[in-house]
C-alpha positions as a Python dict, from the first residue, in 0.01 Angstrom:
ca = {
    (1, 'M'): (0, 0, 0),
    (2, 'S'): (79, -197, 314),
    (3, 'T'): (203, -553, 279),
    (4, 'R'): (68, -635, 623),
    (5, 'E'): (-195, -909, 615),
    (6, 'P'): (-542, -783, 716),
    (7, 'L'): (-621, -879, 1076),
    (8, 'Q'): (-932, -1085, 998),
    (9, 'E'): (-743, -1292, 741),
    (10, 'Q'): (-459, -1348, 986),
    (11, 'V'): (-700, -1453, 1264),
    (12, 'Q'): (-885, -1686, 1026),
    (13, 'R'): (-562, -1850, 912),
    (14, 'E'): (-432, -1893, 1268),
    (15, 'F'): (-757, -2041, 1400),
    (16, 'D'): (-797, -2269, 1097),
    (17, 'A'): (-454, -2411, 1182),
    (18, 'L'): (-544, -2441, 1552),
    (19, 'A'): (-889, -2599, 1494),
    (20, 'P'): (-788, -2969, 1517),
    (21, 'E'): (-625, -2913, 1858),
    (22, 'Y'): (-857, -2640, 1988),
    (23, 'D'): (-1070, -2856, 2217),
    (24, 'G'): (-755, -3017, 2357),
    (25, 'W'): (-616, -2675, 2450),
    (26, 'K'): (-944, -2591, 2619),
    (27, 'E'): (-918, -2912, 2822),
    (28, 'K'): (-578, -2794, 2950),
    (29, 'N'): (-747, -2476, 3076),
    (30, 'L'): (-1065, -2645, 3193),
    (31, 'Y'): (-1111, -2437, 3509),
    (32, 'Y'): (-1116, -2114, 3306),
    (33, 'H'): (-1351, -2248, 3040),
    (34, 'R'): (-1593, -2399, 3291),
    (35, 'S'): (-1595, -2069, 3483),
    (36, 'L'): (-1662, -1880, 3160),
    (37, 'M'): (-1955, -2104, 3069),
    (38, 'A'): (-2097, -2077, 3421),
    (39, 'F'): (-2074, -1698, 3399),
    (40, 'F'): (-2270, -1690, 3072),
    (41, 'R'): (-2527, -1943, 3201),
    (42, 'S'): (-2587, -1721, 3505),
    (43, 'R'): (-2693, -1438, 3273),
    (44, 'V'): (-2852, -1614, 2975),
    (45, 'P'): (-3163, -1818, 3058),
    (46, 'A'): (-3187, -2160, 2893),
    (47, 'G'): (-3430, -2151, 2602),
    (48, 'S'): (-3324, -1804, 2487),
    (49, 'A'): (-3229, -1712, 2132),
    (50, 'V'): (-2850, -1664, 2138),
    (51, 'I'): (-2585, -1555, 1889),
    (52, 'E'): (-2223, -1621, 1981),
    (53, 'I'): (-1954, -1427, 1799),
    (54, 'G'): (-1622, -1611, 1787),
    (55, 'C'): (-1786, -1944, 1867),
    (56, 'G'): (-1483, -2164, 1799),
    (57, 'T'): (-1600, -2525, 1814),
    (58, 'G'): (-1935, -2431, 1971),
    (59, 'A'): (-1898, -2538, 2336),
    (60, 'V'): (-2004, -2207, 2495),
    (61, 'L'): (-2311, -2172, 2274),
    (62, 'A'): (-2415, -2533, 2336),
    (63, 'S'): (-2369, -2491, 2713),
    (64, 'L'): (-2635, -2217, 2711),
    (65, 'S'): (-2906, -2459, 2591),
    (66, 'P'): (-3056, -2205, 2353),
    (67, 'A'): (-3393, -2259, 2189),
    (68, 'R'): (-3227, -2108, 1884),
    (69, 'G'): (-2853, -2061, 1860),
    (70, 'L'): (-2621, -1922, 1595),
    (71, 'G'): (-2245, -1943, 1629),
    (72, 'V'): (-2035, -1714, 1410),
    (73, 'D'): (-1661, -1758, 1361),
    (74, 'L'): (-1403, -1641, 1109),
    (75, 'S'): (-1255, -1990, 1089),
    (76, 'P'): (-1430, -2232, 851),
    (77, 'R'): (-1244, -2522, 1014),
    (78, 'M'): (-1373, -2425, 1361),
    (79, 'V'): (-1727, -2398, 1222),
    (80, 'E'): (-1694, -2736, 1053),
    (81, 'I'): (-1605, -2896, 1389),
    (82, 'A'): (-1885, -2708, 1568),
    (83, 'R'): (-2142, -2830, 1314),
    (84, 'R'): (-2034, -3191, 1368),
    (85, 'K'): (-2040, -3159, 1748),
    (86, 'Y'): (-2367, -2966, 1775),
    (87, 'P'): (-2589, -3038, 1472),
    (88, 'H'): (-2894, -2890, 1649),
    (89, 'L'): (-2732, -2543, 1639),
    (90, 'A'): (-2656, -2321, 1339),
    (91, 'F'): (-2306, -2198, 1258),
    (92, 'S'): (-2170, -1950, 1006),
    (93, 'A'): (-1810, -1907, 892),
    (94, 'S'): (-1800, -1530, 853),
    (95, 'A'): (-1717, -1204, 1020),
    (96, 'I'): (-1999, -1046, 1219),
    (97, 'E'): (-1935, -724, 1027),
    (98, 'T'): (-2035, -897, 701),
    (99, 'L'): (-2305, -1132, 830),
    (100, 'A'): (-2650, -1041, 706),
    (101, 'G'): (-2994, -1169, 777),
    (102, 'P'): (-3324, -1088, 939),
    (103, 'E'): (-3271, -1310, 1244),
    (104, 'R'): (-3280, -1142, 1587),
    (105, 'F'): (-3159, -1282, 1918),
    (106, 'D'): (-3228, -1222, 2286),
    (107, 'F'): (-2859, -1236, 2376),
    (108, 'A'): (-2522, -1193, 2207),
    (109, 'V'): (-2216, -1343, 2373),
    (110, 'C'): (-1850, -1346, 2287),
    (111, 'A'): (-1554, -1481, 2479),
    (112, 'D'): (-1185, -1440, 2408),
    (113, 'V'): (-1262, -1240, 2095),
    (114, 'L'): (-1205, -871, 2159),
    (115, 'D'): (-826, -901, 2159),
    (116, 'H'): (-856, -1006, 1794),
    (117, 'V'): (-1068, -704, 1695),
    (118, 'R'): (-902, -396, 1555),
    (119, 'D'): (-1207, -165, 1549),
    (120, 'L'): (-1422, -224, 1859),
    (121, 'D'): (-1678, 43, 1766),
    (122, 'R'): (-1742, -121, 1430),
    (123, 'F'): (-1754, -463, 1593),
    (124, 'F'): (-2019, -366, 1849),
    (125, 'L'): (-2220, -171, 1592),
    (126, 'S'): (-2220, -487, 1377),
    (127, 'V'): (-2361, -695, 1663),
    (128, 'R'): (-2644, -455, 1750),
    (129, 'P'): (-2872, -532, 1448),
    (130, 'F'): (-2886, -897, 1557),
    (131, 'L'): (-3041, -813, 1894),
    (132, 'A'): (-3418, -812, 1933),
    (133, 'P'): (-3571, -484, 2049),
    (134, 'G'): (-3563, -467, 2427),
    (135, 'H'): (-3295, -736, 2445),
    (136, 'A'): (-2981, -528, 2396),
    (137, 'R'): (-2759, -702, 2651),
}
């Protein structure tokens, strides 16, 4: 048996530790983060139903002005901050691979997440059930 920590647990632990300073780090890279949000806004119409995987403290999801938004993140501390900042949106501290529910969304977005994913096929297959028919984007 390997003594190596599972990747999701490692990512959760690292982002829990980073959570209190996360928004400050984003401020130091403001040009990138503003460009990222502008990119998503150019493709996701305001008022859409949106799920964001790896939502951090919720800024990208909130910037999309969704009619219904769900942010999903491995880090409970990130989700706690996101809930305080954006109480009108829903957030879940879980892995997309284990998230369950009947809810469907028009768009799924994720930013700065894929480098933390070991099995991309499984990841994308886990996102697909959350997309409404005809909205697989």
